PAKE-574068 format. One record per residue: residue number from 1; residue in one letter; y negated, x, z of N, C-alpha, C in turn. Coordinates in steps of 0.1 Angstrom, whole numbers, plus 5000, padded with zeros to 4 digits. Example, Ala and Ser with C-alpha at 12.3 -4.5 7.8 and 13.67 -1.06 7.14 Angstrom:
// residues 2
> num, residuo, n.north, n.east, n.up, ca.north, ca.east, ca.up, c.north, c.east, c.up
> 1, A, 5057, 5132, 5078, 5045, 5123, 5078, 5033, 5132, 5078
> 2, S, 5022, 5128, 5071, 5011, 5137, 5071, 5000, 5129, 5079
//
This chain:
// residues 147
> num, residuo, n.north, n.east, n.up, ca.north, ca.east, ca.up, c.north, c.east, c.up
> 1, M, 5561, 2819, 5337, 5554, 2828, 5346, 5540, 2823, 5346
> 2, I, 5534, 2823, 5358, 5520, 2820, 5360, 5512, 2832, 5363
> 3, R, 5502, 2834, 5355, 5493, 2846, 5358, 5479, 2842, 5359
> 4, F, 5472, 2850, 5367, 5458, 2847, 5370, 5449, 2859, 5366
> 5, F, 5438, 2856, 5359, 5430, 2867, 5354, 5415, 2863, 5357
> 6, S, 5407, 2873, 5357, 5392, 2871, 5358, 5385, 2877, 5346
> 7, Q, 5376, 2870, 5340, 5368, 2874, 5329, 5354, 2872, 5331
> 8, D, 5345, 2882, 5330, 5331, 2881, 5331, 5327, 2875, 5345
> 9, T, 5335, 2878, 5355, 5331, 2873, 5369, 5338, 2883, 5379
> 10, A, 5333, 2884, 5390, 5339, 2892, 5401, 5349, 2884, 5409
> 11, F, 5350, 2871, 5406, 5359, 2862, 5414, 5374, 2867, 5412
> 12, V, 5380, 2866, 5424, 5395, 2869, 5424, 5401, 2858, 5432
> 13, L, 5411, 2852, 5426, 5418, 2840, 5433, 5426, 2846, 5445
> 14, K, 5424, 2839, 5456, 5432, 2842, 5468, 5445, 2833, 5469
> 15, G, 5455, 2839, 5474, 5468, 2832, 5476, 5475, 2829, 5463
> 16, K, 5475, 2838, 5454, 5481, 2836, 5441, 5495, 2831, 5441
> 17, R, 5503, 2837, 5450, 5517, 2834, 5451, 5519, 2819, 5455
> 18, A, 5511, 2815, 5465, 5512, 2801, 5470, 5507, 2792, 5459
> 19, K, 5497, 2795, 5452, 5492, 2787, 5441, 5502, 2785, 5431
> 20, A, 5509, 2796, 5427, 5519, 2796, 5417, 5531, 2787, 5421
> 21, C, 5535, 2788, 5434, 5546, 2779, 5439, 5542, 2765, 5438
> 22, W, 5530, 2762, 5442, 5524, 2748, 5442, 5524, 2743, 5428
> 23, L, 5519, 2750, 5418, 5519, 2746, 5404, 5533, 2743, 5399
> 24, K, 5542, 2752, 5402, 5556, 2750, 5398, 5562, 2737, 5403
> 25, K, 5558, 2734, 5416, 5563, 2722, 5422, 5557, 2709, 5415
> 26, V, 5544, 2710, 5412, 5537, 2699, 5405, 5544, 2697, 5392
> 27, A, 5546, 2708, 5384, 5552, 2706, 5371, 5566, 2700, 5372
> 28, E, 5574, 2705, 5382, 5588, 2699, 5384, 5587, 2685, 5387
> 29, N, 5578, 2681, 5396, 5577, 2666, 5399, 5573, 2658, 5387
> 30, R, 5568, 2664, 5377, 5564, 2656, 5365, 5574, 2658, 5354
> 31, G, 5586, 2665, 5357, 5597, 2667, 5348, 5595, 2679, 5339
> 32, F, 5588, 2689, 5342, 5585, 2700, 5334, 5588, 2713, 5342
> 33, K, 5591, 2724, 5334, 5592, 2737, 5339, 5579, 2745, 5334
> 34, I, 5576, 2756, 5341, 5565, 2764, 5337, 5571, 2775, 5327
> 35, G, 5564, 2776, 5316, 5567, 2787, 5306, 5557, 2798, 5309
> 36, D, 5549, 2801, 5300, 5538, 2811, 5302, 5525, 2804, 5304
> 37, L, 5520, 2805, 5316, 5508, 2798, 5320, 5498, 2808, 5325
> 38, N, 5486, 2809, 5318, 5476, 2818, 5321, 5463, 2811, 5326
> 39, Y, 5459, 2814, 5338, 5446, 2809, 5343, 5436, 2820, 5342
> 40, I, 5425, 2817, 5335, 5414, 2827, 5333, 5402, 2822, 5340
> 41, F, 5398, 2828, 5351, 5386, 2824, 5358, 5374, 2832, 5352
> 42, C, 5364, 2825, 5349, 5353, 2831, 5342, 5339, 2825, 5346
> 43, S, 5329, 2831, 5340, 5315, 2826, 5342, 5312, 2814, 5333
> 44, D, 5301, 2807, 5336, 5296, 2796, 5328, 5294, 2801, 5314
> 45, A, 5287, 2813, 5313, 5284, 2818, 5299, 5296, 2821, 5291
> 46, Y, 5306, 2827, 5298, 5319, 2830, 5290, 5326, 2817, 5286
> 47, L, 5326, 2807, 5294, 5333, 2795, 5290, 5325, 2787, 5280
> 48, L, 5312, 2788, 5280, 5304, 2782, 5270, 5307, 2789, 5256
> 49, S, 5309, 2802, 5256, 5312, 2808, 5244, 5326, 2804, 5238
> 50, V, 5335, 2802, 5247, 5349, 2798, 5243, 5347, 2783, 5238
> 51, N, 5340, 2775, 5245, 5338, 2761, 5240, 5332, 2761, 5226
> 52, K, 5322, 2769, 5224, 5315, 2769, 5211, 5325, 2774, 5200
> 53, E, 5331, 2786, 5203, 5339, 2792, 5193, 5352, 2785, 5189
> 54, F, 5359, 2779, 5199, 5372, 2773, 5196, 5371, 2758, 5195
> 55, L, 5361, 2751, 5201, 5361, 2737, 5201, 5348, 2731, 5194
> 56, G, 5339, 2740, 5190, 5327, 2736, 5184, 5318, 2728, 5193
> 57, H, 5319, 2729, 5206, 5311, 2722, 5215, 5300, 2731, 5221
> 58, D, 5288, 2726, 5222, 5277, 2735, 5227, 5272, 2729, 5240
> 59, Y, 5281, 2729, 5250, 5278, 2725, 5264, 5287, 2731, 5274
> 60, Y, 5282, 2731, 5286, 5290, 2737, 5297, 5300, 2727, 5302
> 61, T, 5311, 2733, 5307, 5322, 2725, 5313, 5329, 2733, 5324
> 62, D, 5337, 2727, 5332, 5344, 2734, 5342, 5357, 2740, 5338
> 63, I, 5363, 2734, 5328, 5377, 2738, 5324, 5379, 2735, 5309
> 64, I, 5386, 2744, 5303, 5391, 2742, 5289, 5406, 2746, 5290
> 65, T, 5415, 2737, 5285, 5429, 2739, 5285, 5434, 2740, 5270
> 66, F, 5441, 2751, 5267, 5447, 2753, 5254, 5462, 2752, 5256
> 67, D, 5468, 2743, 5250, 5483, 2740, 5251, 5490, 2749, 5241
> 68, N, 5499, 2758, 5246, 5507, 2767, 5238, 5522, 2763, 5239
> 69, S, 5525, 2751, 5244, 5538, 2747, 5247, 5546, 2746, 5234
> 70, E, 5558, 2752, 5234, 5567, 2751, 5222, 5581, 2750, 5226
> 71, D, 5585, 2757, 5237, 5599, 2759, 5240, 5604, 2748, 5250
> 72, Y, 5617, 2747, 5250, 5624, 2738, 5259, 5634, 2746, 5267
> 73, Y, 5636, 2743, 5279, 5647, 2749, 5287, 5659, 2740, 5286
> 74, F, 5668, 2743, 5277, 5679, 2734, 5274, 5689, 2733, 5285
> 75, E, 5689, 2743, 5294, 5699, 2743, 5305, 5695, 2732, 5315
> 76, T, 5682, 2729, 5316, 5677, 2719, 5326, 5673, 2706, 5319
> 77, G, 5671, 2707, 5306, 5666, 2695, 5299, 5651, 2692, 5301
> 78, K, 5644, 2702, 5307, 5630, 2700, 5310, 5622, 2708, 5300
> 79, E, 5611, 2702, 5295, 5602, 2709, 5286, 5594, 2720, 5294
> 80, A, 5592, 2731, 5288, 5584, 2741, 5294, 5569, 2740, 5290
> 81, V, 5560, 2740, 5299, 5546, 2740, 5296, 5540, 2754, 5296
> 82, S, 5533, 2757, 5286, 5527, 2770, 5284, 5512, 2767, 5279
> 83, G, 5503, 2776, 5284, 5490, 2774, 5279, 5480, 2785, 5286
> 84, D, 5468, 2784, 5281, 5457, 2792, 5286, 5447, 2782, 5292
> 85, I, 5444, 2784, 5304, 5435, 2775, 5311, 5423, 2783, 5316
> 86, Y, 5411, 2780, 5310, 5399, 2787, 5313, 5391, 2779, 5323
> 87, I, 5387, 2785, 5334, 5380, 2778, 5345, 5367, 2785, 5348
> 88, S, 5355, 2778, 5347, 5342, 2784, 5351, 5341, 2783, 5366
> 89, V, 5341, 2794, 5373, 5339, 2794, 5388, 5325, 2790, 5391
> 90, D, 5316, 2792, 5382, 5302, 2788, 5385, 5301, 2773, 5385
> 91, T, 5306, 2766, 5376, 5306, 2751, 5375, 5314, 2745, 5386
> 92, V, 5326, 2751, 5389, 5334, 2746, 5400, 5326, 2747, 5413
> 93, R, 5319, 2758, 5416, 5311, 2759, 5428, 5300, 2748, 5429
> 94, I, 5293, 2746, 5418, 5283, 2736, 5417, 5289, 2722, 5420
> 95, N, 5300, 2719, 5413, 5306, 2706, 5414, 5312, 2704, 5428
> 96, G, 5317, 2714, 5434, 5322, 2713, 5448, 5312, 2709, 5458
> 97, N, 5300, 2715, 5456, 5288, 2711, 5464, 5283, 2697, 5461
> 98, T, 5282, 2694, 5448, 5277, 2681, 5444, 5286, 2670, 5449
> 99, Y, 5299, 2671, 5448, 5308, 2661, 5452, 5312, 2661, 5467
> 100, G, 5307, 2671, 5474, 5310, 2673, 5488, 5324, 2677, 5491
> 101, E, 5331, 2683, 5481, 5345, 2687, 5483, 5346, 2702, 5488
> 102, G, 5335, 2710, 5485, 5336, 2724, 5488, 5343, 2731, 5477
> 103, F, 5340, 2744, 5476, 5345, 2752, 5465, 5360, 2753, 5464
> 104, E, 5367, 2755, 5475, 5382, 2757, 5475, 5389, 2745, 5470
> 105, R, 5386, 2733, 5475, 5392, 2721, 5472, 5389, 2717, 5457
> 106, E, 5377, 2719, 5453, 5373, 2716, 5439, 5380, 2726, 5430
> 107, L, 5382, 2738, 5434, 5389, 2748, 5426, 5404, 2743, 5424
> 108, D, 5410, 2739, 5435, 5424, 2734, 5434, 5425, 2722, 5425
> 109, R, 5415, 2713, 5426, 5415, 2701, 5417, 5415, 2705, 5403
> 110, V, 5406, 2715, 5399, 5404, 2719, 5385, 5417, 2727, 5381
> 111, I, 5422, 2735, 5390, 5434, 2743, 5386, 5446, 2733, 5382
> 112, V, 5448, 2723, 5391, 5459, 2714, 5388, 5455, 2704, 5376
> 113, H, 5442, 2701, 5374, 5438, 2693, 5363, 5443, 2699, 5350
> 114, G, 5441, 2712, 5348, 5446, 2719, 5336, 5461, 2717, 5334
> 115, L, 5468, 2719, 5345, 5483, 2718, 5344, 5487, 2703, 5340
> 116, L, 5480, 2694, 5346, 5483, 2680, 5344, 5481, 2676, 5329
> 117, H, 5470, 2682, 5323, 5468, 2680, 5308, 5480, 2685, 5301
> 118, L, 5486, 2697, 5305, 5497, 2702, 5298, 5510, 2694, 5299
> 119, T, 5510, 2686, 5310, 5522, 2677, 5312, 5520, 2663, 5306
> 120, G, 5509, 2662, 5298, 5507, 2649, 5291, 5496, 2640, 5297
> 121, A, 5491, 2643, 5309, 5480, 2635, 5314, 5467, 2636, 5306
> 122, D, 5460, 2625, 5305, 5448, 2625, 5297, 5437, 2618, 5305
> 123, D, 5425, 2621, 5302, 5413, 2615, 5309, 5402, 2610, 5299
> 124, T, 5406, 2606, 5287, 5397, 2602, 5277, 5391, 2588, 5278
> 125, T, 5397, 2580, 5287, 5392, 2566, 5289, 5390, 2564, 5304
> 126, P, 5383, 2555, 5308, 5382, 2552, 5323, 5395, 2549, 5329
> 127, A, 5404, 2542, 5323, 5417, 2539, 5329, 5426, 2552, 5330
> 128, L, 5425, 2560, 5320, 5433, 2573, 5320, 5427, 2583, 5330
> 129, E, 5414, 2582, 5331, 5407, 2591, 5341, 5411, 2587, 5355
> 130, K, 5412, 2574, 5358, 5417, 2570, 5371, 5431, 2575, 5374
> 131, K, 5440, 2574, 5364, 5453, 2579, 5366, 5453, 2594, 5368
> 132, M, 5444, 2601, 5361, 5443, 2616, 5362, 5439, 2619, 5377
> 133, H, 5429, 2612, 5382, 5424, 2615, 5395, 5435, 2612, 5406
> 134, A, 5443, 2601, 5403, 5454, 2598, 5412, 5464, 2610, 5412
> 135, A, 5467, 2615, 5400, 5477, 2626, 5399, 5471, 2639, 5406
> 136, E, 5458, 2641, 5404, 5452, 2652, 5411, 5453, 2651, 5426
> 137, D, 5450, 2639, 5431, 5450, 2636, 5446, 5464, 2638, 5451
> 138, E, 5474, 2634, 5444, 5488, 2636, 5448, 5492, 2651, 5448
> 139, A, 5487, 2658, 5438, 5490, 2672, 5438, 5482, 2680, 5449
> 140, L, 5470, 2675, 5452, 5463, 2682, 5463, 5469, 2679, 5477
> 141, K, 5476, 2668, 5478, 5484, 2666, 5491, 5495, 2676, 5492
> 142, M, 5501, 2680, 5480, 5512, 2689, 5480, 5507, 2703, 5484
> 143, V, 5495, 2707, 5479, 5490, 2721, 5482, 5487, 2722, 5496
> 144, A, 5482, 2711, 5502, 5479, 2711, 5517, 5491, 2713, 5525
> 145, E, 5503, 2708, 5520, 5515, 2710, 5527, 5521, 2724, 5527
> 146, L, 5517, 2731, 5516, 5522, 2745, 5514, 5513, 2755, 5522
> 147, V, 5502, 2751, 5525, 5493, 2761, 5532, 5495, 2762, 5547
//
């Protein structure tokens, strides 16, 4: 089940049902099912406090993904991804303007970025970052088809 929450922000995600369908399709295309997946949209200040408390990092970021995956769906043979994905809407808005993507597209990119991490994608090296961006672009094409 995919759930969307807001913490320390007035932001409310539009089109939750469509986003959930999209994310399920992305997971399925990567060989996974969705378990319990929580998206928490928050302020920069809130995400900074999460970053400090749980990761020991004293800097702003747009997203932090906590992987809670443990279960398998034996009837399908697909692993279930579960996690808590914190997204700073403040930083997403700034990045959307900086990169010329706009807020909505940048938000979709960050939303799927968290899911891709849960399916095993990484971005810790330039080569892996390139693969991550390609996977994000592929997923963004899918969301455009659903709208």
